[in-house]
N, C-alpha and C positions, 0 to 999 in steps of 0.2 A: 622583522616587523616588531617584535616585542622588546621591551626593555623594562627596567625597574620602574615602578609606579606608572605603568602604562594605563591610559584611560581611553576606553572605547565607548561609543554611544550609538544607539538606534533612535532615529528621530523621524517618526512618521507623522503625517498630518491626519488628525482624527476627523476626516471628512468622508469616510466610506469604510467598507470592510477590507481588512488585510487579505492579501492573496499570497500565492506561492512565492512570488518575487520578494515580497516583504519578509516572508518567513525565512527565505534564504539569507537575506541581508542581516536580519536579526540574529539568526543562529550562527552565522560566520563571526559577527562581532562578539557574541556571547562566548563562542568557543575560543576565540583569540584572547579574550579577557581572562577566561578561566585558565587556559593553558599557560598564560604568562604570569599568573598571579596578580593580574591587574584589576581594574575597576570597570564595571559595566553600568552605563547610565541609560535611562529612558527619558526622552524629551518629546513632549507633545508640541508639534509645530502648528499652533492653532491661531496664527495671526489672521487668517481668513475666518472671521467670526460669523460670517453669513453661512458658511458651509460646514464648519467644524462644530461638533456638538458634544455635550457630556456623554450622551449615549454611545457615540462612536468611540469616545475616549475609553469608556468602560469596556467596550468590546475589544479594543486594542489590548488592554491589559489582560482580559480573559483569554484571548488568543495566545498571547505570550506565555501566560501561565500554563495553558494546554501544551505548549511546546517545551515546557520545563525551563523557561527562561526567568531568571530572577534578577532584579536590578538592585544596586547597592546603595542607592540614595533615593529619596522621594523624587518622583518625576518633576522635571522643570516644565512649566507651562508658559509658553511665550506670551500669551495674553496677559499674564500677571507681571510682565517685565518690560512693558512698553517704554518705561522711563530709561532703561538701559539703551534701547535702540535710539530713542530721541536724543540722548546725550551724545551718542556716536555721530548721529546726523548733524547735530549742532557743531561738533568738533570739525567735521568736514566743511560745513558752511562757513565757519570762522576762517578757514583757509581759502575761501572763495572757490571751492571745488564742486559745489552743487548749485543748480539753478532750477527755477520752476519752469517745467515744460508744459505748455498749454495746448499743444496739438493733440487732438483726439485721435482715436484709432481710424475713424473715417477720414479725417484730414490727412493723416499719414498715408493711408491707402491711396487717396486721390493724388497726393503729391508724387508718390512713387510711380503711379500709373502715368501721370503727365511726363515725368522725367524719362521713363522708359520709352514712351511714344516719341518724345521730342529728340532724345539722344540716340535712340536705336540700340541701347545696351541696357543690361539689367542693373537695377539699383543694388548696392551691396547689402548682403544679409548676414545675420549673425550665425554662429554654428548650429543653432536650432532652426534656422530657416526663416526667421522673422526679419523684416526689413529694418535696417539701422534707422535710428531716430534722425530726421533731417536736421534738427538743431537750429531751426530758423529763429528761435527765441533765445539762443544761447548767449548772445551778446546784447540783449535788450538792456536798456538803462534801468537803474534801480527804481526810478520814478515810475516807469512804465510797468515794471513788475509789481510794485506796490499798488498801483492803480488797479490792475487787472485782478490781483488777489483780493483787494478790498471790495471790489464789485462782485465778488463771489464766483468768479470764473474758476472752473475746476482745473487742477493742475497736478502734476507729479513731480517730486523732487528727483532730478536726474544728475548723475555724475558727469562732470566735464572730463571725459576720459583722456582727451589729449593733454589738457593741463595737468591731470593727475600723473600721467606717466612721465612728465617732465620733472616731477618732484621726487621720484624714487629711482634707484638704480635698476639695472636689468634684473628681472625677477625669475626665479626658478622654483621648482618644488621636487621633492624626492618621491617618485612613484614606485611603489612596491607591488602594484598590480600591473595593469596594462591599459593603454588607450584602446578605443575601438579599432585602431590600426596596428595595435601590438606594441606601441612604444612603452618603454619603461625606463627606470633609472632617473637621471636628472633631466627634467622637462623644462623647457623655456616657456614661460608664461607669455601669452599674446592677448592681453586685455583689449587692445585696440580693435580686435575682431568683433567685440560685443557692442561697440559704440557707446552712446550715453545711456547706460542702463538706469532703470528706475531703482531708487534707493528708499523711497517713501512716498506717501500720498498725503493729500491735505487732511484726510481723516484718520489715516493709520501711519505712524511715524517710522515705518520700516517696510522692507521687502524681504523676500527669501535671501537674496545675496547679503544684505546687511545683517539681518538677524542671525544667520548661520555662523558668520565669522565672530560676531559678538558673543554668542552663546558658547561656541567652542572655546573661546578665550576664557570666559568667566568660569566654565566648567573644567578647565585645565585638560581639555581633550588632547591627547598626544597622537592618536591614530584615527584618522577619518577613513572609515571603510564604508564604501557606498557603491552604487551601480555605475557602470561605464557611461550611462546617459548623462551623468554629471561631470564627466572628465573635463570637458572644455570649459565648464563654468569655473573650474579651479583657477583659471587665469584671472578672473574678476575677483575671486576670493583672495588670492595672493596680493592683488593690488590693494584691496581694502585693508588687509592685514598690515601691509607696509605703511599705508597712509595713517592708520590709527595706532601704529606702534604695538601691534598684537603679535604674539608668537605664531610661528608657522608649524603646524603639525605635519607628521608624515601622512601620505595619502596612499590608499589602496583602492583602486576602482576595479570591482569584480564584474564578472560576466553577468548578463541578465538572464532571467528565466523567461522564456518566450512561450507564447501560446502555439497551438497547432498550426496557426496561419503564419507563424514566424514573426509575429508582432509582439511588442512589449505588452505585458499583462495590464489590464485596467481594473480599477475598483468596481466598475460596472459589470464586469464579467463574473456573474455569481457562481458559475460552475468551478472556478478556481479559488473562490474565497475560502479562507480557513474554516469559517463557520460551517459552510456547506460540506467541506471535506470531513470535518469533525462529526457532523450530523450523519454523514454516510458511513460512519463507523471506523474511520481511519485513526490511527494512533500517531503520536509524535514521532515514533520511529519510522512509520510509513512515510510521513512528510519528509523526514530527513533523507530517506532513500530516494524519494521522488525528485528531490532537487540535487541529488548527487553527493550528499554528505554521509559520513559513516553513521550507522544506526544508533550509536550511543555517543553523546557529547563527552568532552574531556571532564574528568572528575574535578 
């Protein structure tokens, strides 16, 4: 995993309290950075300005301090760099790779239900289980698009994934962790499984998929270490990196810390929040042992 000048990052969204799963990912990244002599970065992924708050951001930093985690540069706040994401979106638009998708969630749901009833088979879904975007407006004329946008109709900028994969060679990535099915090594990317993903909205020029690849490139991240729930999203990230001419980091998708019910932890579960555990008298060493890490981090 490690190499000279390795750069790792922990990138939470400050929209709730950190829990044990966040602690595990942050400590694994920090341990790898310190053991390799590399750099550890903190990024606040706060593009959702309705839910992300300065108060949660401060608490993220307090929780990391409690865990003994120090970052080597001032944190990057996505909300302060919307121009970077807008420029990436404009570059994709210049290649005719994005289009305004006007279908609402309700319209998508109704379309899928009609299809499944008429055809007697399920509509395709992405790896997260959401129905693929029907793309009825993918080939609308520029005049129609401009008319609907000028009239204030809400839309999302979507990637024309079929056109995009025609422009790049077969994509792979090097996986140093494992997929949910145990795959590792050289992984073949399958972005078509995601359909026409959202890359930006009429009021926010980015989405998670676009901002994360732009940020990783700007910050020279060499090793993306994150939970296995994001393993399949790497296919879209590799496609965007290739389209935008961005470097491709090494990937390590680690196991998830699950609750007693076997489900992924949620920020709404207060009993596993780091603040609750800290207030209950637990130490950073206790937290490390709870998530299966050695009691002391690398020097």
